[in-house]
C-alpha positions as CSV (number, residue, x, y, z in Angstrom):
1,M,-107.2,109.4,193.9
2,N,-107.4,112.5,191.9
3,R,-110.9,113.4,190.9
4,A,-111.7,115.4,187.8
5,F,-114.1,118.3,188.2
6,S,-115.8,120.2,185.4
7,L,-116.7,123.9,185.7
8,I,-119.8,125.2,183.8
9,V,-120.3,128.9,183.7
10,L,-124.0,129.7,183.9
11,G,-125.3,132.5,181.7
12,F,-128.2,134.8,182.2
13,L,-131.6,133.6,181.0
14,G,-132.9,135.6,178.1
15,C,-131.1,138.6,176.6
16,A,-129.3,141.2,178.7
17,A,-130.4,144.7,178.4
18,P,-128.0,147.1,176.6
19,V,-125.5,148.8,178.8
20,P,-126.0,152.5,178.8
21,E,-123.3,154.5,177.2
22,G,-120.8,155.5,179.8
23,G,-120.7,152.2,181.7
24,G,-122.8,150.5,184.4
25,D,-123.7,146.8,184.7
26,D,-126.7,144.7,185.5
27,G,-125.3,143.0,188.7
28,P,-122.7,140.3,189.5
29,T,-121.9,137.5,187.2
30,P,-123.3,134.2,188.4
31,D,-120.8,131.9,190.1
32,A,-119.6,128.8,188.3
33,A,-121.2,125.6,189.4
34,V,-119.2,122.5,190.3
35,V,-120.4,119.4,188.6
36,T,-119.4,116.1,190.2
37,P,-119.7,112.6,189.0
38,D,-122.9,112.0,190.9
39,G,-124.4,115.2,189.3
40,S,-125.1,116.7,192.7
41,G,-123.0,119.8,192.2
42,E,-121.4,119.3,195.6
43,P,-117.8,118.1,196.0
44,T,-117.5,114.4,196.6
45,P,-116.4,113.8,200.2
46,L,-113.1,112.0,200.9
47,T,-113.9,108.5,202.2
48,C,-111.2,107.2,204.6
49,P,-111.4,103.6,206.0
50,L,-109.0,104.3,208.9
51,P,-110.1,106.7,211.6
52,E,-108.2,110.0,211.5
53,S,-107.2,109.4,215.2
54,M,-106.9,106.0,216.8
55,A,-106.4,105.4,220.5
56,D,-103.7,103.1,222.0
57,A,-104.6,99.6,220.8
58,G,-102.7,97.9,223.7
59,A,-101.2,94.5,223.3
60,L,-102.1,92.7,220.0
61,S,-101.4,89.1,218.9
62,A,-99.7,89.0,215.5
63,M,-101.6,87.7,212.5
64,K,-98.3,87.0,210.9
65,S,-94.8,87.0,212.4
66,Q,-92.4,85.9,209.6
67,R,-88.8,85.8,208.7
68,C,-88.2,86.0,204.9
69,N,-85.3,86.0,202.5
70,V,-84.4,89.3,200.9
71,P,-84.9,88.8,197.1
72,G,-81.6,88.1,195.3
73,S,-79.6,87.5,198.5
74,S,-79.6,83.6,198.4
75,G,-81.0,83.7,201.9
76,T,-78.0,85.6,203.3
77,R,-80.1,88.6,204.1
78,K,-83.4,88.6,205.9
79,W,-86.5,90.7,206.3
80,Y,-89.2,90.4,208.9
81,R,-93.0,91.2,208.8
82,L,-95.2,91.5,211.9
83,S,-98.9,92.4,211.3
84,A,-102.0,92.6,213.5
85,Q,-105.6,93.5,213.3
86,L,-106.6,96.7,215.1
87,P,-109.3,96.3,217.8
88,G,-112.9,96.3,216.7
89,A,-111.9,96.4,213.0
90,P,-110.8,93.1,211.6
91,T,-110.2,94.6,208.2
92,D,-108.0,97.4,209.6
93,I,-104.4,96.3,209.9
94,V,-101.0,97.6,211.1
95,Q,-97.9,96.0,209.7
96,L,-94.2,96.5,210.6
97,E,-91.4,95.3,208.3
98,L,-87.7,95.2,209.2
99,W,-85.1,94.8,206.5
100,D,-81.4,93.8,206.8
101,G,-78.9,96.2,205.2
102,V,-81.1,99.3,204.5
103,G,-82.4,102.3,206.3
104,A,-81.9,102.1,210.1
105,F,-80.1,98.7,209.5
106,A,-77.7,100.0,206.7
107,G,-74.5,97.9,206.9
108,T,-75.9,95.6,209.5
109,T,-78.7,93.2,210.3
110,V,-82.1,93.7,212.0
111,K,-81.7,93.9,215.8
112,P,-83.7,95.2,218.8
113,G,-83.6,98.9,219.5
114,T,-85.6,102.1,219.3
115,Y,-86.1,103.6,215.9
116,Q,-87.6,106.9,214.8
117,I,-89.7,107.1,211.6
118,T,-87.7,109.7,209.9
119,G,-85.1,110.1,207.0
120,A,-84.8,106.8,205.1
121,E,-87.7,105.3,207.0
122,L,-90.1,107.7,205.3
123,S,-89.9,105.9,202.0
124,Y,-90.7,102.3,201.2
125,D,-87.7,102.3,198.7
126,T,-85.2,103.0,201.5
127,C,-86.7,102.0,204.8
128,G,-85.2,99.4,207.1
129,V,-88.0,100.0,209.7
130,C,-91.1,100.2,207.5
131,L,-94.4,100.9,209.2
132,R,-97.5,100.4,207.1
133,A,-101.3,100.1,207.5
134,A,-104.4,99.1,205.6
135,G,-108.0,100.1,206.0
136,N,-111.0,97.9,204.8
137,K,-108.6,95.2,203.7
138,G,-110.3,93.0,201.1
139,E,-113.3,95.3,200.9
140,T,-114.6,98.0,198.7
141,G,-112.8,101.3,199.4
142,A,-109.7,99.6,200.8
143,K,-106.7,101.9,201.2
144,V,-103.0,101.4,202.0
145,Y,-101.1,103.8,204.3
146,F,-97.4,104.4,205.0
147,A,-96.0,106.0,208.1
148,T,-95.0,109.7,208.1
149,G,-93.7,109.7,211.7
150,G,-93.6,107.9,215.0
151,T,-91.4,105.6,217.0
152,V,-90.9,101.8,216.8
153,Q,-89.2,99.9,219.6
154,V,-88.2,96.4,218.5
155,T,-88.0,94.4,221.7
156,A,-87.3,91.0,220.3
157,V,-86.5,89.5,216.8
158,G,-84.8,86.3,215.8
159,A,-85.0,82.9,214.1
160,A,-88.0,80.6,213.7
161,G,-89.6,79.6,216.9
162,T,-88.5,82.7,218.8
163,T,-90.7,85.7,219.8
164,M,-90.8,88.8,217.7
165,S,-92.3,91.8,219.4
166,A,-92.4,95.6,218.8
167,K,-94.0,98.6,220.3
168,I,-95.4,101.4,218.1
169,T,-95.9,104.9,219.5
170,N,-97.4,108.1,218.1
171,A,-97.5,106.8,214.6
172,T,-98.9,109.0,211.8
173,F,-99.8,107.7,208.4
174,A,-100.6,109.0,204.9
175,E,-102.5,107.2,202.1
176,V,-100.2,105.7,199.3
177,D,-100.8,104.3,195.9
178,A,-99.7,101.0,194.3
179,T,-96.2,102.5,193.8
180,H,-96.0,103.5,197.5
181,A,-96.2,107.2,196.6
182,K,-98.1,109.5,198.8
183,V,-101.6,110.3,197.4
184,A,-102.1,114.0,196.9
185,S,-105.0,115.2,199.2
186,G,-105.4,111.6,200.3
187,C,-106.4,110.1,203.6
188,S,-104.3,110.4,206.8
189,A,-104.5,108.6,210.2
190,S,-102.7,108.4,213.5
191,L,-102.3,105.6,216.0
192,A,-101.4,106.5,219.6
193,G,-99.8,103.1,220.2
194,A,-99.8,99.3,219.9
195,T,-97.6,96.5,221.0
196,V,-97.5,93.5,218.6
197,S,-95.9,90.1,219.3
198,G,-95.9,86.7,217.7
199,T,-93.8,83.5,217.2
200,V,-91.5,83.8,214.2
201,V,-92.2,81.5,211.2
202,D,-89.6,81.0,208.5
203,V,-90.9,81.6,204.9
204,G,-88.8,80.4,202.0
205,G,-88.3,82.0,198.6
206,G,-86.8,85.3,197.7
207,G,-83.2,84.0,197.4
208,G,-80.9,83.7,194.4
209,G,-83.3,85.6,192.1
210,G,-86.4,83.9,193.5
211,G,-85.0,80.6,194.5
212,G,-83.0,79.9,197.7
213,G,-84.9,78.5,200.5
214,G,-87.7,77.1,198.4
215,G,-91.4,77.8,198.8
216,A,-93.3,81.0,198.2
217,A,-91.8,84.3,199.1
218,C,-93.3,86.5,201.8
219,P,-95.9,88.8,200.2
220,S,-95.1,92.4,199.8
221,T,-98.6,93.5,200.6
222,V,-100.2,94.5,203.9
223,G,-102.0,91.9,205.9
224,D,-101.5,88.9,203.6
């Protein structure tokens, strides 16, 4: 979030003595003071809910392991979401999304393999392998992050009742806003690794302009 700062130039108290003809001065001009919203005069520190560096989280059981209909596809194209809580922080979440037909899966469907977070995968508008995270989910100061690098190994993905699993390695993240754009001077985080697995559940909706398949569509948010 951009924060506005005001600059107030402090003047000398009283009247300055006349400057003698020929030059000279009475000393340095006082520095401008930074006035912040809390009136402290000190810059407000950036508060980041995810640690800047997170160790390997090991094997995690998925909160959600879902197969969804891509909106407007009448159920002919799918996307998958796999999310898990990070150890010791139930409101900190990592989420992997896999989309038919875009990014790493352009012209094809989601399938197992090893994928680098680079190129099209760096934008939520174009990624087929979309790695996201949330810190302080549902609490004051919650923030959403999107991956800026790393490796995702999809080891299993399929229809309802099958196992979906993926290994995340050396992932880096940057804070993003509601439009998925990177926040200037925002928070960053890194995750050394995590392996997430769960049993796939079919979720309807999202087909034929919001129909096909029935039921509510998969949420586009992290951790819901």
